[in-house]
A tleap script that builds the chain and sets N, CA, C and O, in Angstrom:
source leaprc.protein.ff14SB
mol = sequence {
  NMET ASP ARG ASP ASP PRO GLN ASP VAL GLY
  ALA ALA PHE GLY ALA MET ILE LEU GLY GLY
  THR ILE GLY GLU GLU PRO PRO PRO ASP SER
  PRO LEU GLY ARG VAL ARG ALA PHE THR ALA
  GLU TYR GLY GLU ASP ALA LEU GLY PRO GLU
  HIE ILE GLY ALA ALA ARG GLU GLY ARG PRO
  LEU VAL CPRO
}
set mol.1.N position { 71.512 103.529 86.681 }
set mol.1.CA position { 70.638 103.315 85.560 }
set mol.1.C position { 69.585 104.418 85.549 }
set mol.1.O position { 69.010 104.766 86.580 }
set mol.2.N position { 69.354 104.946 84.380 }
set mol.2.CA position { 68.328 105.967 84.187 }
set mol.2.C position { 67.037 105.275 83.764 }
set mol.2.O position { 66.953 104.744 82.657 }
set mol.3.N position { 66.048 105.277 84.622 }
set mol.3.CA position { 64.786 104.577 84.331 }
set mol.3.C position { 63.971 105.256 83.239 }
set mol.3.O position { 62.993 104.688 82.751 }
set mol.4.N position { 64.364 106.467 82.852 }
set mol.4.CA position { 63.671 107.160 81.770 }
set mol.4.C position { 64.339 106.934 80.423 }
set mol.4.O position { 63.823 107.375 79.396 }
set mol.5.N position { 65.472 106.259 80.415 }
set mol.5.CA position { 66.202 105.995 79.180 }
set mol.5.C position { 65.823 104.593 78.680 }
set mol.5.O position { 66.126 103.600 79.340 }
set mol.6.N position { 65.169 104.511 77.531 }
set mol.6.CA position { 64.750 103.194 77.028 }
set mol.6.C position { 65.907 102.220 76.836 }
set mol.6.O position { 65.730 101.014 77.010 }
set mol.7.N position { 67.081 102.720 76.483 }
set mol.7.CA position { 68.222 101.829 76.285 }
set mol.7.C position { 68.671 101.219 77.613 }
set mol.7.O position { 68.972 100.027 77.673 }
set mol.8.N position { 68.719 102.019 78.673 }
set mol.8.CA position { 69.080 101.488 79.986 }
set mol.8.C position { 68.061 100.471 80.476 }
set mol.8.O position { 68.426 99.422 81.007 }
set mol.9.N position { 66.791 100.784 80.299 }
set mol.9.CA position { 65.730 99.867 80.737 }
set mol.9.C position { 65.797 98.562 79.951 }
set mol.9.O position { 65.644 97.482 80.521 }
set mol.10.N position { 66.024 98.661 78.645 }
set mol.10.CA position { 66.133 97.457 77.821 }
set mol.10.C position { 67.335 96.610 78.190 }
set mol.10.O position { 67.253 95.382 78.207 }
set mol.11.N position { 68.454 97.262 78.487 }
set mol.11.CA position { 69.654 96.520 78.883 }
set mol.11.C position { 69.434 95.816 80.219 }
set mol.11.O position { 69.841 94.668 80.393 }
set mol.12.N position { 68.794 96.499 81.156 }
set mol.12.CA position { 68.515 95.882 82.456 }
set mol.12.C position { 67.566 94.706 82.306 }
set mol.12.O position { 67.744 93.679 82.960 }
set mol.13.N position { 66.561 94.845 81.452 }
set mol.13.CA position { 65.622 93.750 81.217 }
set mol.13.C position { 66.342 92.561 80.586 }
set mol.13.O position { 66.134 91.419 80.995 }
set mol.14.N position { 67.186 92.826 79.593 }
set mol.14.CA position { 67.945 91.748 78.960 }
set mol.14.C position { 68.848 91.035 79.944 }
set mol.14.O position { 68.979 89.812 79.902 }
set mol.15.N position { 69.469 91.793 80.826 }
set mol.15.CA position { 70.332 91.180 81.835 }
set mol.15.C position { 69.520 90.298 82.781 }
set mol.15.O position { 69.968 89.218 83.167 }
set mol.16.N position { 68.323 90.759 83.154 }
set mol.16.CA position { 67.472 89.953 84.036 }
set mol.16.C position { 67.083 88.648 83.355 }
set mol.16.O position { 67.090 87.594 83.990 }
set mol.17.N position { 66.745 88.706 82.076 }
set mol.17.CA position { 66.346 87.503 81.336 }
set mol.17.C position { 67.510 86.503 81.271 }
set mol.17.O position { 67.309 85.292 81.364 }
set mol.18.N position { 68.722 87.032 81.109 }
set mol.18.CA position { 69.902 86.163 81.004 }
set mol.18.C position { 70.479 85.779 82.365 }
set mol.18.O position { 71.452 85.029 82.434 }
set mol.19.N position { 69.893 86.282 83.436 }
set mol.19.CA position { 70.344 85.914 84.779 }
set mol.19.C position { 71.519 86.732 85.270 }
set mol.19.O position { 72.253 86.280 86.149 }
set mol.20.N position { 71.717 87.914 84.733 }
set mol.20.CA position { 72.834 88.756 85.153 }
set mol.20.C position { 72.358 90.083 85.681 }
set mol.20.O position { 71.161 90.312 85.853 }
set mol.21.N position { 73.298 90.943 85.932 }
set mol.21.CA position { 73.001 92.299 86.360 }
set mol.21.C position { 73.917 93.249 85.607 }
set mol.21.O position { 74.951 92.845 85.075 }
set mol.22.N position { 73.532 94.493 85.572 }
set mol.22.CA position { 74.359 95.525 84.960 }
set mol.22.C position { 74.934 96.361 86.085 }
set mol.22.O position { 74.200 96.868 86.932 }
set mol.23.N position { 76.237 96.501 86.090 }
set mol.23.CA position { 76.899 97.294 87.112 }
set mol.23.C position { 77.778 98.355 86.493 }
set mol.23.O position { 78.100 98.300 85.306 }
set mol.24.N position { 78.158 99.306 87.293 }
set mol.24.CA position { 79.013 100.387 86.825 }
set mol.24.C position { 80.488 99.980 86.832 }
set mol.24.O position { 81.262 100.460 86.003 }
set mol.25.N position { 80.877 99.121 87.736 }
set mol.25.CA position { 82.275 98.709 87.870 }
set mol.25.C position { 82.457 97.283 87.358 }
set mol.25.O position { 81.586 96.436 87.557 }
set mol.26.N position { 83.584 97.013 86.699 }
set mol.26.CA position { 83.840 95.637 86.249 }
set mol.26.C position { 84.217 94.755 87.438 }
set mol.26.O position { 84.696 95.258 88.454 }
set mol.27.N position { 84.007 93.457 87.319 }
set mol.27.CA position { 84.441 92.557 88.389 }
set mol.27.C position { 85.956 92.663 88.586 }
set mol.27.O position { 86.690 92.779 87.604 }
set mol.28.N position { 86.438 92.627 89.825 }
set mol.28.CA position { 87.871 92.798 90.077 }
set mol.28.C position { 88.751 91.742 89.423 }
set mol.28.O position { 89.921 92.006 89.146 }
set mol.29.N position { 88.215 90.553 89.173 }
set mol.29.CA position { 89.018 89.499 88.576 }
set mol.29.C position { 88.949 89.497 87.045 }
set mol.29.O position { 89.560 88.640 86.406 }
set mol.30.N position { 88.216 90.441 86.452 }
set mol.30.CA position { 88.161 90.547 84.991 }
set mol.30.C position { 89.400 91.292 84.496 }
set mol.30.O position { 90.041 91.995 85.277 }
set mol.31.N position { 89.749 91.154 83.221 }
set mol.31.CA position { 90.899 91.896 82.701 }
set mol.31.C position { 90.789 93.410 82.920 }
set mol.31.O position { 91.767 94.055 83.298 }
set mol.32.N position { 89.606 93.971 82.685 }
set mol.32.CA position { 89.435 95.409 82.889 }
set mol.32.C position { 89.560 95.771 84.363 }
set mol.32.O position { 90.162 96.791 84.700 }
set mol.33.N position { 89.006 94.959 85.232 }
set mol.33.CA position { 89.126 95.203 86.669 }
set mol.33.C position { 90.568 95.155 87.134 }
set mol.33.O position { 90.980 95.954 87.976 }
set mol.34.N position { 91.340 94.221 86.590 }
set mol.34.CA position { 92.748 94.109 86.964 }
set mol.34.C position { 93.550 95.310 86.464 }
set mol.34.O position { 94.432 95.805 87.165 }
set mol.35.N position { 93.242 95.781 85.245 }
set mol.35.CA position { 93.928 96.955 84.704 }
set mol.35.C position { 93.575 98.194 85.519 }
set mol.35.O position { 94.449 99.013 85.803 }
set mol.36.N position { 92.321 98.341 85.893 }
set mol.36.CA position { 91.922 99.494 86.721 }
set mol.36.C position { 92.607 99.472 88.076 }
set mol.36.O position { 93.028 100.518 88.570 }
set mol.37.N position { 92.726 98.303 88.683 }
set mol.37.CA position { 93.418 98.202 89.973 }
set mol.37.C position { 94.893 98.557 89.815 }
set mol.37.O position { 95.472 99.214 90.680 }
set mol.38.N position { 95.497 98.124 88.717 }
set mol.38.CA position { 96.906 98.437 88.455 }
set mol.38.C position { 97.103 99.942 88.308 }
set mol.38.O position { 98.017 100.509 88.906 }
set mol.39.N position { 96.247 100.594 87.512 }
set mol.39.CA position { 96.414 102.032 87.302 }
set mol.39.C position { 96.086 102.823 88.563 }
set mol.39.O position { 96.641 103.902 88.767 }
set mol.40.N position { 95.203 102.316 89.407 }
set mol.40.CA position { 94.917 102.992 90.671 }
set mol.40.C position { 96.134 102.958 91.593 }
set mol.40.O position { 96.377 103.901 92.346 }
set mol.41.N position { 96.890 101.874 91.529 }
set mol.41.CA position { 98.053 101.729 92.403 }
set mol.41.C position { 99.299 102.403 91.839 }
set mol.41.O position { 100.034 103.057 92.579 }
set mol.42.N position { 99.548 102.252 90.532 }
set mol.42.CA position { 100.804 102.715 89.943 }
set mol.42.C position { 100.659 103.929 89.029 }
set mol.42.O position { 101.665 104.519 88.633 }
set mol.43.N position { 99.447 104.309 88.692 }
set mol.43.CA position { 99.218 105.447 87.808 }
set mol.43.C position { 99.101 105.026 86.359 }
set mol.43.O position { 99.577 103.962 85.963 }
set mol.44.N position { 98.467 105.867 85.582 }
set mol.44.CA position { 98.221 105.546 84.172 }
set mol.44.C position { 99.501 105.534 83.352 }
set mol.44.O position { 99.576 104.839 82.338 }
set mol.45.N position { 100.507 106.291 83.774 }
set mol.45.CA position { 101.763 106.342 83.020 }
set mol.45.C position { 102.529 105.021 83.079 }
set mol.45.O position { 103.359 104.749 82.211 }
set mol.46.N position { 102.262 104.209 84.084 }
set mol.46.CA position { 102.947 102.925 84.219 }
set mol.46.C position { 102.323 101.838 83.351 }
set mol.46.O position { 102.904 100.765 83.186 }
set mol.47.N position { 101.150 102.106 82.801 }
set mol.47.CA position { 100.426 101.110 82.011 }
set mol.47.C position { 100.936 101.090 80.575 }
set mol.47.O position { 101.038 102.130 79.924 }
set mol.48.N position { 101.252 99.904 80.095 }
set mol.48.CA position { 101.727 99.743 78.724 }
set mol.48.C position { 100.987 98.616 78.026 }
set mol.48.O position { 100.193 97.912 78.649 }
set mol.49.N position { 101.244 98.443 76.740 }
set mol.49.CA position { 100.563 97.378 75.986 }
set mol.49.C position { 100.821 95.983 76.560 }
set mol.49.O position { 99.964 95.103 76.479 }
set mol.50.N position { 102.001 95.791 77.136 }
set mol.50.CA position { 102.299 94.475 77.716 }
set mol.50.C position { 101.389 94.169 78.901 }
set mol.50.O position { 101.092 93.006 79.173 }
set mol.51.N position { 100.943 95.214 79.612 }
set mol.51.CA position { 100.036 95.003 80.743 }
set mol.51.C position { 98.651 94.575 80.268 }
set mol.51.O position { 97.995 93.751 80.905 }
set mol.52.N position { 98.213 95.138 79.148 }
set mol.52.CA position { 96.912 94.752 78.604 }
set mol.52.C position { 96.947 93.281 78.178 }
set mol.52.O position { 96.013 92.528 78.453 }
set mol.53.N position { 98.017 92.885 77.513 }
set mol.53.CA position { 98.159 91.479 77.119 }
set mol.53.C position { 98.207 90.556 78.320 }
set mol.53.O position { 97.594 89.489 78.316 }
set mol.54.N position { 98.938 90.968 79.349 }
set mol.54.CA position { 99.018 90.155 80.565 }
set mol.54.C position { 97.646 90.034 81.243 }
set mol.54.O position { 97.283 88.967 81.738 }
set mol.55.N position { 96.901 91.121 81.259 }
set mol.55.CA position { 95.564 91.090 81.877 }
set mol.55.C position { 94.647 90.152 81.113 }
set mol.55.O position { 93.880 89.405 81.721 }
set mol.56.N position { 94.714 90.180 79.794 }
set mol.56.CA position { 93.883 89.281 78.981 }
set mol.56.C position { 94.231 87.825 79.204 }
set mol.56.O position { 93.354 86.961 79.211 }
set mol.57.N position { 95.527 87.553 79.390 }
set mol.57.CA position { 95.990 86.163 79.554 }
set mol.57.C position { 95.911 85.690 81.004 }
set mol.57.O position { 96.133 84.511 81.277 }
set mol.58.N position { 95.595 86.595 81.942 }
set mol.58.CA position { 95.507 86.213 83.342 }
set mol.58.C position { 96.831 86.208 84.069 }
set mol.58.O position { 96.921 85.716 85.194 }
set mol.59.N position { 97.875 86.757 83.433 }
set mol.59.CA position { 99.179 86.824 84.094 }
set mol.59.C position { 99.210 88.017 85.049 }
set mol.59.O position { 98.399 88.932 84.911 }
set mol.60.N position { 100.139 88.024 86.023 }
set mol.60.CA position { 100.245 89.158 86.945 }
set mol.60.C position { 100.687 90.430 86.225 }
set mol.60.O position { 101.463 90.377 85.271 }
set mol.61.N position { 100.193 91.555 86.684 }
set mol.61.CA position { 100.590 92.850 86.134 }
set mol.61.C position { 101.693 93.417 87.031 }
set mol.61.O position { 101.458 93.742 88.195 }
set mol.62.N position { 102.867 93.526 86.483 }
set mol.62.CA position { 104.001 94.038 87.247 }
set mol.62.C position { 104.396 95.414 86.705 }
set mol.62.O position { 104.318 95.655 85.500 }
set mol.63.N position { 104.819 96.311 87.597 }
set mol.63.CA position { 105.192 97.666 87.145 }
set mol.63.C position { 106.450 97.699 86.296 }
set mol.63.O position { 106.870 98.769 85.856 }
savepdb mol mol.pdb
quit
């Protein structure tokens, strides 16, 4: 977070008010976290639209 950037400071303040935090990485169990883990293991070329749908629905991502 850039403390000189009003947008970053405002986002951090809003997160504190709502009881959350702002992080750079998504939670591993989120759809985005699962897709990132998949691409780290199998590469971006293995990722297809069916994997995005599976991540959203909570199904396993298979190569």
